[in-house]
PLY file of the C-alpha trace (Angstrom):
ply
format ascii 1.0
element vertex 435
property float x
property float y
property float z
element edge 434
property int vertex1
property int vertex2
end_header
60.02 26.95 2.82
56.47 25.88 1.76
54.30 23.97 4.20
53.15 20.59 2.86
49.79 19.04 3.68
51.54 15.72 4.30
53.53 17.19 7.20
50.50 19.06 8.52
47.43 16.75 8.53
45.26 19.57 9.86
45.57 21.22 6.43
44.06 18.12 4.84
41.27 18.22 7.43
40.55 21.87 6.66
40.47 21.20 2.91
38.18 18.21 3.39
35.71 20.26 5.43
35.91 23.18 3.01
35.10 20.86 0.14
32.52 18.73 1.90
29.59 20.29 0.00
31.36 19.63 -3.31
32.26 16.14 -2.15
28.65 15.41 -1.16
27.45 16.75 -4.52
29.88 14.56 -6.48
29.08 11.48 -4.40
25.36 12.13 -4.88
25.90 12.51 -8.62
27.85 9.24 -8.60
24.95 7.53 -6.82
22.63 9.15 -9.37
24.54 7.47 -12.21
24.70 4.24 -10.23
20.94 4.07 -9.86
20.26 5.34 -13.38
22.50 2.66 -14.89
20.98 0.06 -12.58
17.35 0.95 -13.29
17.53 1.87 -16.99
16.19 -1.58 -17.88
12.89 -0.80 -16.11
11.61 1.57 -18.80
13.04 -0.68 -21.53
11.56 -4.00 -20.32
8.76 -4.21 -22.88
11.02 -3.13 -25.77
13.83 -5.56 -24.87
11.33 -8.39 -24.35
9.91 -7.89 -27.82
13.32 -7.50 -29.51
15.15 -10.39 -27.85
12.04 -12.56 -27.30
12.44 -12.85 -23.50
10.01 -13.79 -20.71
9.10 -11.86 -17.53
11.23 -14.32 -15.57
14.30 -13.58 -17.70
13.74 -9.82 -17.48
13.29 -10.16 -13.72
16.63 -11.96 -13.46
18.38 -9.25 -15.50
17.01 -6.52 -13.24
17.34 -8.52 -10.03
19.26 -11.67 -9.16
21.95 -11.61 -11.88
22.89 -8.04 -11.00
22.44 -8.31 -7.24
24.58 -11.42 -6.66
27.72 -9.69 -7.87
26.79 -6.20 -6.69
26.07 -7.39 -3.16
28.67 -10.14 -2.96
31.58 -7.89 -3.90
30.40 -5.11 -1.59
31.97 -6.77 1.47
35.56 -7.10 0.15
35.34 -3.62 -1.37
34.16 -2.21 1.97
36.99 -3.95 3.78
39.38 -2.34 1.33
37.64 1.03 1.85
38.17 0.80 5.63
41.92 0.58 4.92
42.62 2.35 1.61
41.74 5.56 -0.27
37.95 5.60 -0.65
37.88 8.30 -3.33
40.01 6.24 -5.71
37.86 3.15 -5.19
34.73 5.13 -6.10
36.30 6.67 -9.21
37.54 3.34 -10.62
34.22 1.63 -9.86
32.25 4.40 -11.56
34.30 4.15 -14.76
33.88 0.35 -14.83
30.12 0.16 -14.38
29.50 3.02 -16.83
31.45 1.20 -19.55
29.58 -2.05 -18.85
26.23 -0.23 -19.02
27.11 1.03 -22.49
28.04 -2.54 -23.50
24.50 -3.68 -22.59
23.33 -1.78 -25.66
25.39 -4.06 -27.91
23.90 -7.33 -26.59
22.28 -9.59 -29.19
20.79 -12.24 -26.88
19.95 -13.02 -23.26
23.40 -14.41 -22.38
25.27 -11.36 -23.67
22.92 -9.00 -21.86
23.26 -11.11 -18.71
27.08 -10.90 -18.78
27.02 -7.14 -19.34
24.59 -6.69 -16.43
26.90 -8.75 -14.23
29.68 -6.32 -15.19
27.50 -3.40 -14.10
26.93 -5.13 -10.75
30.67 -5.73 -10.28
31.42 -2.04 -10.86
28.64 -0.66 -8.70
29.81 -2.73 -5.73
32.55 -0.15 -5.17
30.31 2.90 -4.84
28.02 3.05 -1.81
30.07 1.60 1.12
33.03 4.01 0.72
30.61 6.88 -0.01
28.70 6.25 3.23
31.96 6.17 5.14
33.19 9.47 3.64
29.89 11.26 4.35
29.86 10.04 7.95
33.39 11.40 8.41
32.53 14.79 6.88
29.25 15.49 8.69
28.64 15.46 12.48
25.81 13.39 13.89
23.38 16.32 14.11
23.72 16.94 10.33
24.30 13.39 9.16
20.70 12.38 8.38
20.27 15.41 6.15
23.56 14.68 4.36
22.61 11.03 3.89
19.17 12.10 2.66
20.77 14.34 0.03
23.05 11.47 -1.01
20.01 9.18 -1.20
18.45 11.52 -3.75
20.56 9.56 -6.20
17.91 6.85 -5.95
14.86 8.92 -6.92
16.68 11.27 -9.30
18.63 8.46 -10.95
15.48 6.39 -11.37
13.45 9.40 -12.51
15.92 10.83 -14.99
16.90 7.37 -16.19
13.25 6.74 -17.02
12.81 10.18 -18.61
15.98 10.19 -20.71
15.97 6.46 -21.45
12.25 6.40 -22.29
12.46 9.39 -24.61
15.57 8.13 -26.39
14.08 4.64 -26.70
10.85 6.00 -28.17
12.86 7.98 -30.74
15.91 5.84 -31.51
15.37 2.42 -29.89
16.46 0.81 -26.64
20.08 0.24 -27.68
20.83 3.93 -28.26
19.09 4.77 -24.98
21.21 2.45 -22.85
24.50 3.42 -24.53
23.75 7.13 -24.07
23.00 6.58 -20.38
26.28 4.73 -19.76
28.96 6.86 -21.40
28.73 10.11 -19.30
29.64 8.22 -16.13
33.16 7.69 -17.44
33.66 11.47 -17.55
32.23 11.85 -14.03
34.81 9.33 -12.75
37.56 11.76 -13.75
35.89 14.60 -11.81
35.54 12.42 -8.71
39.24 11.56 -8.83
40.25 15.22 -9.24
37.97 17.03 -6.78
36.86 14.68 -3.97
39.13 14.93 -0.91
39.72 11.84 1.23
38.85 12.89 4.83
40.48 11.62 8.02
38.47 8.80 9.58
36.35 10.10 12.42
36.94 13.71 11.37
33.46 14.84 12.49
33.31 12.65 15.61
35.41 14.63 18.06
34.23 12.56 21.02
35.24 9.26 19.43
38.71 7.95 18.67
39.34 5.72 15.70
40.51 2.25 16.73
43.99 1.64 15.32
44.09 -2.00 16.40
43.86 -4.87 13.94
40.50 -4.92 12.17
38.18 -7.81 13.07
37.19 -10.40 10.48
34.15 -10.01 8.25
32.28 -12.64 10.25
33.09 -10.81 13.47
31.65 -7.65 11.93
28.49 -9.55 10.99
28.21 -10.92 14.51
28.87 -7.55 16.13
26.22 -5.89 14.00
23.69 -8.65 14.66
24.23 -8.41 18.43
23.20 -4.75 18.28
19.41 -5.02 18.56
18.70 -1.58 17.10
20.97 -2.22 14.11
19.39 -5.65 13.58
15.86 -4.23 13.39
16.99 -1.34 11.17
18.59 -3.76 8.70
15.47 -5.96 8.64
13.25 -2.91 8.16
15.26 -1.37 5.34
15.66 -4.77 3.63
11.91 -5.40 3.52
11.28 -1.82 2.41
13.86 -2.19 -0.34
12.39 -5.50 -1.53
9.07 -3.73 -2.09
10.76 -0.65 -3.54
12.98 -2.49 -6.02
10.11 -4.71 -7.15
7.74 -1.80 -7.77
10.41 0.51 -9.26
11.60 -2.09 -11.76
8.18 -3.34 -12.84
6.23 -0.08 -12.33
6.75 1.23 -15.89
5.63 -2.12 -17.32
2.57 -2.11 -15.04
1.62 1.34 -16.31
1.94 0.14 -19.90
0.19 -3.22 -19.53
-2.60 -2.49 -17.04
-3.26 1.25 -17.49
-2.48 1.75 -21.17
0.46 4.20 -20.92
3.01 4.34 -23.73
6.78 4.36 -23.18
6.84 8.08 -24.01
4.02 8.87 -21.56
5.80 7.06 -18.72
9.00 8.94 -19.57
7.48 12.41 -19.90
4.60 12.30 -17.37
5.27 9.78 -14.60
9.07 10.02 -14.38
9.20 13.82 -13.80
6.60 13.45 -11.05
8.72 10.74 -9.43
11.85 12.90 -9.60
10.20 16.02 -8.13
8.14 14.38 -5.39
10.94 11.96 -4.54
13.36 14.87 -4.09
10.93 16.75 -1.85
10.32 13.62 0.20
14.00 12.68 0.49
15.33 16.11 1.45
12.32 16.97 3.62
12.48 13.60 5.35
16.16 14.06 6.18
15.57 17.50 7.68
12.56 16.31 9.68
14.63 13.34 10.89
17.44 15.63 12.11
14.86 17.86 13.84
13.15 14.87 15.46
16.46 13.51 16.75
17.39 16.88 18.24
13.92 17.28 19.79
13.30 13.78 21.18
16.38 11.65 20.50
17.72 9.45 17.72
14.95 6.86 18.23
12.40 9.36 16.90
13.92 9.01 13.42
12.98 5.34 13.26
9.44 5.97 14.51
9.06 8.83 12.03
9.83 6.46 9.14
7.30 3.94 10.44
4.58 6.59 10.66
5.28 7.82 7.13
5.12 4.23 5.86
1.69 3.86 7.52
0.50 7.04 5.78
1.80 5.84 2.39
0.32 2.31 2.43
-3.30 3.18 1.44
-2.04 5.17 -1.55
0.27 2.33 -2.59
-2.65 -0.11 -2.57
-4.84 2.34 -4.51
-2.14 2.80 -7.16
-2.02 -0.93 -7.88
-5.78 -1.56 -7.76
-7.37 1.32 -9.67
-8.13 1.16 -13.39
-8.36 4.95 -13.74
-5.04 6.48 -14.92
-5.65 9.89 -13.27
-6.42 8.25 -9.91
-3.33 6.07 -10.23
-1.10 9.12 -10.81
-2.62 10.98 -7.83
-2.11 7.94 -5.60
1.46 7.63 -6.87
2.22 11.24 -5.88
1.09 10.74 -2.26
2.78 7.36 -2.02
6.11 8.87 -3.14
5.70 11.85 -0.80
5.28 9.71 2.31
7.23 6.57 1.49
10.46 7.87 0.00
12.19 9.43 3.01
13.44 6.26 4.71
16.86 5.67 3.16
18.88 8.65 4.41
17.77 8.50 8.07
18.14 4.70 8.16
21.75 4.75 6.97
22.51 7.74 9.21
21.29 5.78 12.25
23.37 2.75 11.25
26.49 4.85 10.69
25.96 6.43 14.11
25.88 2.96 15.70
28.93 1.62 13.80
32.50 1.72 15.16
34.56 4.33 13.31
36.82 1.94 11.41
33.89 -0.33 10.60
31.58 2.23 9.01
32.18 1.14 5.42
31.90 -2.50 6.51
28.58 -1.92 8.30
27.28 -0.09 5.24
28.44 -2.97 3.02
26.84 -5.60 5.26
23.57 -3.67 5.16
23.80 -3.26 1.40
24.68 -6.95 1.01
21.47 -7.98 2.76
19.38 -5.27 1.10
20.59 -6.15 -2.36
20.54 -9.94 -2.09
17.01 -9.92 -0.70
15.56 -6.64 -1.99
17.24 -6.13 -5.36
17.97 -9.82 -5.98
14.61 -11.32 -5.07
12.28 -8.33 -5.62
12.29 -7.95 -9.43
13.04 -11.67 -9.96
10.18 -12.80 -7.73
7.72 -10.48 -9.46
8.77 -11.77 -12.90
8.33 -15.42 -11.87
5.01 -14.70 -10.15
3.72 -12.71 -13.13
4.47 -15.60 -15.51
2.81 -18.04 -13.08
-0.35 -15.90 -12.78
-0.73 -15.27 -16.52
-2.82 -18.44 -17.18
-5.16 -17.47 -14.31
-5.74 -13.73 -14.77
-4.26 -12.93 -18.19
-1.13 -11.09 -19.31
-2.58 -7.63 -18.65
-3.46 -8.36 -14.99
-0.80 -10.86 -13.89
1.79 -8.16 -13.22
-0.69 -6.11 -11.18
-1.40 -9.00 -8.78
2.25 -9.93 -8.52
3.06 -6.35 -7.43
0.18 -6.30 -4.91
1.72 -9.42 -3.34
5.00 -7.55 -2.79
3.25 -4.51 -1.29
1.60 -6.78 1.29
4.96 -7.02 3.12
4.84 -3.31 4.11
3.37 -3.80 7.65
6.23 -6.20 8.42
8.76 -3.47 7.60
6.83 -0.94 9.72
7.02 -3.30 12.70
10.82 -3.45 12.52
11.14 0.35 12.33
9.02 0.58 15.47
11.16 -2.03 17.30
14.37 -0.29 16.19
13.06 2.92 17.77
12.33 1.06 21.00
15.87 -0.37 21.10
17.44 3.01 20.33
15.39 4.67 23.08
16.49 2.05 25.61
20.11 2.59 24.59
19.77 6.34 25.11
18.21 5.83 28.53
21.09 3.58 29.59
23.63 6.20 28.52
21.70 8.90 30.37
0 1
1 2
2 3
3 4
4 5
5 6
6 7
7 8
8 9
9 10
10 11
11 12
12 13
13 14
14 15
15 16
16 17
17 18
18 19
19 20
20 21
21 22
22 23
23 24
24 25
25 26
26 27
27 28
28 29
29 30
30 31
31 32
32 33
33 34
34 35
35 36
36 37
37 38
38 39
39 40
40 41
41 42
42 43
43 44
44 45
45 46
46 47
47 48
48 49
49 50
50 51
51 52
52 53
53 54
54 55
55 56
56 57
57 58
58 59
59 60
60 61
61 62
62 63
63 64
64 65
65 66
66 67
67 68
68 69
69 70
70 71
71 72
72 73
73 74
74 75
75 76
76 77
77 78
78 79
79 80
80 81
81 82
82 83
83 84
84 85
85 86
86 87
87 88
88 89
89 90
90 91
91 92
92 93
93 94
94 95
95 96
96 97
97 98
98 99
99 100
100 101
101 102
102 103
103 104
104 105
105 106
106 107
107 108
108 109
109 110
110 111
111 112
112 113
113 114
114 115
115 116
116 117
117 118
118 119
119 120
120 121
121 122
122 123
123 124
124 125
125 126
126 127
127 128
128 129
129 130
130 131
131 132
132 133
133 134
134 135
135 136
136 137
137 138
138 139
139 140
140 141
141 142
142 143
143 144
144 145
145 146
146 147
147 148
148 149
149 150
150 151
151 152
152 153
153 154
154 155
155 156
156 157
157 158
158 159
159 160
160 161
161 162
162 163
163 164
164 165
165 166
166 167
167 168
168 169
169 170
170 171
171 172
172 173
173 174
174 175
175 176
176 177
177 178
178 179
179 180
180 181
181 182
182 183
183 184
184 185
185 186
186 187
187 188
188 189
189 190
190 191
191 192
192 193
193 194
194 195
195 196
196 197
197 198
198 199
199 200
200 201
201 202
202 203
203 204
204 205
205 206
206 207
207 208
208 209
209 210
210 211
211 212
212 213
213 214
214 215
215 216
216 217
217 218
218 219
219 220
220 221
221 222
222 223
223 224
224 225
225 226
226 227
227 228
228 229
229 230
230 231
231 232
232 233
233 234
234 235
235 236
236 237
237 238
238 239
239 240
240 241
241 242
242 243
243 244
244 245
245 246
246 247
247 248
248 249
249 250
250 251
251 252
252 253
253 254
254 255
255 256
256 257
257 258
258 259
259 260
260 261
261 262
262 263
263 264
264 265
265 266
266 267
267 268
268 269
269 270
270 271
271 272
272 273
273 274
274 275
275 276
276 277
277 278
278 279
279 280
280 281
281 282
282 283
283 284
284 285
285 286
286 287
287 288
288 289
289 290
290 291
291 292
292 293
293 294
294 295
295 296
296 297
297 298
298 299
299 300
300 301
301 302
302 303
303 304
304 305
305 306
306 307
307 308
308 309
309 310
310 311
311 312
312 313
313 314
314 315
315 316
316 317
317 318
318 319
319 320
320 321
321 322
322 323
323 324
324 325
325 326
326 327
327 328
328 329
329 330
330 331
331 332
332 333
333 334
334 335
335 336
336 337
337 338
338 339
339 340
340 341
341 342
342 343
343 344
344 345
345 346
346 347
347 348
348 349
349 350
350 351
351 352
352 353
353 354
354 355
355 356
356 357
357 358
358 359
359 360
360 361
361 362
362 363
363 364
364 365
365 366
366 367
367 368
368 369
369 370
370 371
371 372
372 373
373 374
374 375
375 376
376 377
377 378
378 379
379 380
380 381
381 382
382 383
383 384
384 385
385 386
386 387
387 388
388 389
389 390
390 391
391 392
392 393
393 394
394 395
395 396
396 397
397 398
398 399
399 400
400 401
401 402
402 403
403 404
404 405
405 406
406 407
407 408
408 409
409 410
410 411
411 412
412 413
413 414
414 415
415 416
416 417
417 418
418 419
419 420
420 421
421 422
422 423
423 424
424 425
425 426
426 427
427 428
428 429
429 430
430 431
431 432
432 433
433 434
């Protein structure tokens, strides 16, 4: 008589662990498409503006607030569902939805139609990251979790980089509509692969010392309160939110800055700057995750937070140079060093938060963090820069207004560094109490 996996849960556990590399690869690829579909507008801003006769404020809303309100707002109910239901299926359905809505953006004939399609992308993408974080935390033990999260976070730099490369090249050859449709359609095929090959792991599978709480789940507001009471988690969320505000603002408007202030064409941004971003971002993300795991093993988990703060300090002078120089070659060199030092924060930050979260609240903690990150960082970052750029145009001119708006966002970096330092202090105190 054949043995079924349903009657022997340990078989499911074995399969999940055997496939964890494949699962991580598919989840990373899903995040890649998520970020590519989210950021494709960045390289197309100038083309869409000219075609649909839009302002910087309207383009900022399309890349920021309009998307973020639905993306972040729906993340909480989706995460609550993910803490109860099959996370793989949620990811697959969400991926198919946002990919289809991305393709529909290419058919928009005015601001309202493009706005509604972007809202659809935000609705779909809400179902991706929280369940993915939860699955990765269940598949990888704490000593390997930062590296796994860092690999998953490569979706940000690779999605942004390849979205700019592919989208920019297609737009320069065939127009922005073809570019955005071509970016959206492949995600529908990936959704099928996720459904077929990702295995749903048991909750707490890689946390042998912890037992999943089977009692009734607390309310969303209780989860907020519980997370806020944890001082280390509070500072980590504040730090990553400020960092993301700067990152989303500069990532969305960076291609336009290169075109307006430094004279790059769409094709040059796609074929010169974007490959650099993809390569250096990958090195920084993977290397940062491995260094973070080594630092935690050597000194304790608090060292990961301090490591991020130190790397942010090293990156800041290059960030300022990138947005103040008028020499293209100097700007590219500064961009390389900025990416190398500044891009390794996401994986270790989420790994630390998942380590602090109760087992059955991991997706919820991830969703709460993403809610705050995306409402403030993604929602306000690009939108704020668009509004500020329009406001500064009468004072400094169209070519320089975007530069000064971006410099204003970068000025918040020391604030983020402070919170990473305080998070490390709180984590160290917690370790000392346990010892």
